C-alpha positions as a LaTeX table, in Angstrom:
\begin{tabular}{lrrr}
\hline
Residue & $x$ (\AA) & $y$ (\AA) & $z$ (\AA) \\
\hline
Met1 & 99.96 & 137.91 & 44.60 \\
Ala2 & 100.25 & 135.01 & 47.03 \\
Leu3 & 103.54 & 133.17 & 47.33 \\
Leu4 & 103.71 & 129.56 & 46.17 \\
Arg5 & 103.73 & 127.50 & 49.37 \\
Thr6 & 104.85 & 124.20 & 47.86 \\
Pro7 & 107.14 & 124.76 & 44.89 \\
Glu8 & 108.47 & 121.81 & 42.95 \\
Thr9 & 111.18 & 121.07 & 40.43 \\
Thr10 & 112.41 & 118.03 & 38.58 \\
His11 & 115.96 & 116.72 & 38.61 \\
Arg12 & 117.69 & 113.90 & 36.77 \\
Val13 & 119.71 & 111.50 & 38.90 \\
His14 & 123.33 & 111.65 & 37.73 \\
Phe15 & 125.65 & 108.64 & 37.46 \\
Gln16 & 128.29 & 110.25 & 39.67 \\
Asp17 & 125.74 & 110.49 & 42.49 \\
Cys18 & 124.92 & 106.78 & 42.50 \\
Asp19 & 126.28 & 103.76 & 44.33 \\
Met20 & 127.35 & 100.48 & 42.73 \\
Leu21 & 123.70 & 99.38 & 42.42 \\
Gly22 & 122.81 & 102.48 & 40.42 \\
His23 & 120.83 & 103.92 & 43.35 \\
Leu24 & 121.21 & 107.52 & 44.44 \\
Asn25 & 123.73 & 107.50 & 47.29 \\
Asn26 & 122.04 & 108.21 & 50.64 \\
Ala27 & 124.25 & 111.22 & 51.36 \\
Arg28 & 123.44 & 112.76 & 47.96 \\
Tyr29 & 119.72 & 112.93 & 48.79 \\
Leu30 & 120.57 & 115.82 & 51.12 \\
Asp31 & 122.36 & 117.65 & 48.29 \\
Tyr32 & 119.42 & 117.16 & 45.93 \\
Phe33 & 116.94 & 118.35 & 48.55 \\
Leu34 & 118.92 & 121.38 & 49.70 \\
Asn35 & 119.77 & 122.46 & 46.14 \\
Ala36 & 116.08 & 122.23 & 45.21 \\
Arg37 & 115.11 & 124.33 & 48.25 \\
Glu38 & 117.69 & 126.97 & 47.38 \\
Glu39 & 116.33 & 127.08 & 43.83 \\
His40 & 112.78 & 127.39 & 45.17 \\
Thr41 & 113.61 & 130.24 & 47.57 \\
Thr42 & 115.46 & 132.13 & 44.85 \\
Arg43 & 112.91 & 131.59 & 42.09 \\
His44 & 109.64 & 131.84 & 44.00 \\
Tyr45 & 110.43 & 134.15 & 46.94 \\
Ala46 & 113.25 & 136.32 & 45.55 \\
Leu47 & 115.18 & 135.23 & 48.63 \\
Asn48 & 118.91 & 134.90 & 48.07 \\
Leu49 & 120.31 & 133.26 & 51.18 \\
Gly50 & 123.80 & 134.74 & 50.70 \\
Glu51 & 122.40 & 138.27 & 50.34 \\
Leu52 & 120.14 & 137.73 & 53.35 \\
Ser53 & 123.16 & 136.72 & 55.42 \\
Arg54 & 125.10 & 139.82 & 54.36 \\
Glu55 & 122.17 & 142.22 & 54.80 \\
Gln56 & 120.88 & 140.93 & 58.14 \\
Gly57 & 124.08 & 139.52 & 59.56 \\
Ala58 & 122.28 & 136.24 & 60.18 \\
Ala59 & 121.54 & 133.02 & 58.35 \\
Trp60 & 119.71 & 129.75 & 58.84 \\
Val61 & 121.89 & 126.83 & 59.89 \\
Ile62 & 120.69 & 123.26 & 59.95 \\
Thr63 & 120.41 & 121.82 & 63.44 \\
Lys64 & 118.80 & 118.49 & 62.62 \\
His65 & 117.66 & 116.29 & 59.73 \\
His66 & 115.01 & 113.59 & 59.83 \\
Ile67 & 115.11 & 111.50 & 56.64 \\
Ser68 & 113.32 & 108.41 & 55.48 \\
Tyr69 & 114.45 & 106.50 & 52.37 \\
Leu70 & 111.40 & 104.70 & 50.97 \\
Arg71 & 112.12 & 103.79 & 47.33 \\
Pro72 & 115.39 & 104.05 & 45.45 \\
Ala73 & 115.99 & 106.89 & 43.02 \\
Val74 & 118.02 & 105.34 & 40.21 \\
His75 & 120.55 & 106.53 & 37.64 \\
Ala76 & 119.03 & 108.65 & 34.85 \\
Glu77 & 115.61 & 108.74 & 36.53 \\
Val78 & 113.85 & 112.09 & 36.72 \\
Val79 & 112.55 & 112.84 & 40.21 \\
Leu80 & 110.16 & 115.51 & 41.42 \\
Ile81 & 111.23 & 117.46 & 44.50 \\
Arg82 & 108.70 & 119.46 & 46.53 \\
Thr83 & 109.63 & 121.71 & 49.43 \\
Gln84 & 107.48 & 123.51 & 51.96 \\
Leu85 & 107.70 & 125.31 & 55.27 \\
Ile86 & 105.77 & 123.33 & 57.90 \\
His87 & 106.75 & 125.13 & 61.12 \\
Phe88 & 108.42 & 128.32 & 62.32 \\
Asp89 & 108.81 & 130.53 & 65.34 \\
Asn90 & 110.86 & 133.64 & 66.19 \\
Ser91 & 114.22 & 131.98 & 65.47 \\
Asn92 & 113.60 & 128.49 & 64.03 \\
Leu93 & 111.94 & 126.82 & 61.11 \\
Val94 & 111.26 & 123.35 & 59.73 \\
Val95 & 111.22 & 122.66 & 55.99 \\
Glu96 & 109.71 & 119.47 & 54.63 \\
Met97 & 111.18 & 118.15 & 51.39 \\
Gln98 & 109.67 & 115.32 & 49.39 \\
Met99 & 111.33 & 113.35 & 46.60 \\
Leu100 & 108.79 & 111.64 & 44.39 \\
Ser101 & 108.58 & 109.82 & 41.10 \\
Glu102 & 108.41 & 112.24 & 38.17 \\
Asp103 & 104.61 & 111.86 & 38.00 \\
Gly104 & 104.34 & 112.73 & 41.71 \\
Gln105 & 102.62 & 109.41 & 42.47 \\
Arg106 & 105.24 & 107.60 & 44.58 \\
Leu107 & 107.18 & 108.94 & 47.54 \\
Lys108 & 110.88 & 108.04 & 47.36 \\
Ala109 & 112.19 & 109.98 & 50.35 \\
Leu110 & 111.01 & 112.48 & 52.92 \\
Leu111 & 113.21 & 114.97 & 54.75 \\
Trp112 & 112.51 & 117.38 & 57.57 \\
Ser113 & 115.27 & 119.94 & 58.04 \\
Glu114 & 115.20 & 121.88 & 61.28 \\
Met115 & 117.03 & 125.20 & 61.12 \\
Ala116 & 117.96 & 127.95 & 63.52 \\
Phe117 & 118.43 & 131.59 & 62.53 \\
Val118 & 121.92 & 132.46 & 63.77 \\
Ser119 & 123.92 & 135.67 & 64.00 \\
Val120 & 126.98 & 135.45 & 61.75 \\
Lys121 & 129.16 & 137.48 & 64.17 \\
Ser122 & 128.24 & 135.84 & 67.48 \\
Ala123 & 127.17 & 132.37 & 66.24 \\
Thr124 & 124.15 & 132.58 & 68.56 \\
Arg125 & 120.46 & 132.36 & 67.78 \\
Ser126 & 118.93 & 135.47 & 66.35 \\
Glu127 & 115.31 & 136.46 & 65.91 \\
His128 & 113.70 & 136.73 & 62.51 \\
Ser129 & 113.01 & 140.29 & 61.39 \\
Asp130 & 109.38 & 141.42 & 61.14 \\
Ala131 & 109.59 & 141.19 & 57.34 \\
Leu132 & 110.89 & 137.61 & 57.55 \\
Met133 & 108.17 & 136.69 & 60.04 \\
Asp134 & 105.54 & 138.08 & 57.66 \\
Met135 & 106.96 & 136.06 & 54.78 \\
Leu136 & 107.20 & 132.88 & 56.90 \\
Glu137 & 103.60 & 133.35 & 58.00 \\
Glu138 & 102.51 & 133.53 & 54.36 \\
Leu139 & 104.58 & 130.46 & 53.41 \\
Asp140 & 103.62 & 128.22 & 56.35 \\
Val141 & 101.67 & 125.17 & 55.16 \\
Glu142 & 99.18 & 124.94 & 57.99 \\
Glu143 & 97.59 & 121.76 & 56.60 \\
Val144 & 100.67 & 119.85 & 57.79 \\
Gln145 & 100.27 & 119.40 & 61.53 \\
Tyr146 & 103.87 & 119.65 & 62.70 \\
Asp147 & 104.87 & 117.64 & 65.74 \\
Ala148 & 108.59 & 117.42 & 66.50 \\
Asp149 & 108.13 & 113.71 & 67.28 \\
Gly150 & 105.70 & 113.06 & 64.42 \\
Phe151 & 108.07 & 112.37 & 61.53 \\
Asp152 & 107.20 & 108.67 & 61.17 \\
Glu153 & 103.48 & 109.47 & 61.30 \\
Arg154 & 103.96 & 112.05 & 58.54 \\
Val155 & 105.68 & 109.43 & 56.36 \\
Lys156 & 102.76 & 107.03 & 56.87 \\
His157 & 100.21 & 109.75 & 56.13 \\
Leu158 & 101.89 & 110.83 & 52.88 \\
Arg159 & 102.27 & 107.24 & 51.64 \\
Lys160 & 98.58 & 106.57 & 52.35 \\
Gln161 & 97.56 & 109.82 & 50.65 \\
Leu162 & 99.59 & 109.02 & 47.51 \\
Lys163 & 98.25 & 105.46 & 47.39 \\
Gln164 & 94.70 & 106.86 & 47.48 \\
Leu165 & 95.53 & 109.29 & 44.66 \\
Arg166 & 96.88 & 106.45 & 42.52 \\
Lys167 & 93.62 & 104.51 & 42.99 \\
Glu168 & 91.61 & 107.50 & 41.80 \\
\hline
\end{tabular}
């Protein structure tokens, strides 16, 4: 059975995560996104990141985030979070994470997280195992044309795509 390339979950915005205006605090977006991705990898790929680190002596570490805040997520609102792998090579990957309105019609934030696979002992880059490469190949969303400098273009494209879906 094929793996789900773009899993999604919903999450309610908690009061403690909001600023004085009742908007989700900018720093908390990262927590919401990364927690959703961990849930997705565990639930849909049977990939426990802690176990992977212990078994392979390596883990993914974040090297860079690109984030765009487009619409506020507000206290008690339910948001939809989608995650997907949009690029990988022998020792790196890029995960795209989208926060949308609960109905999936409006993009609230977009995040690209660039990660390196790193040896726990030496703290240097490590290559993905053959099994990991096979899984990453199956998960890669090829429809998203990844360009390291193309984040702003991706934001524009997604907003246009969602606007078209709303019209339909």
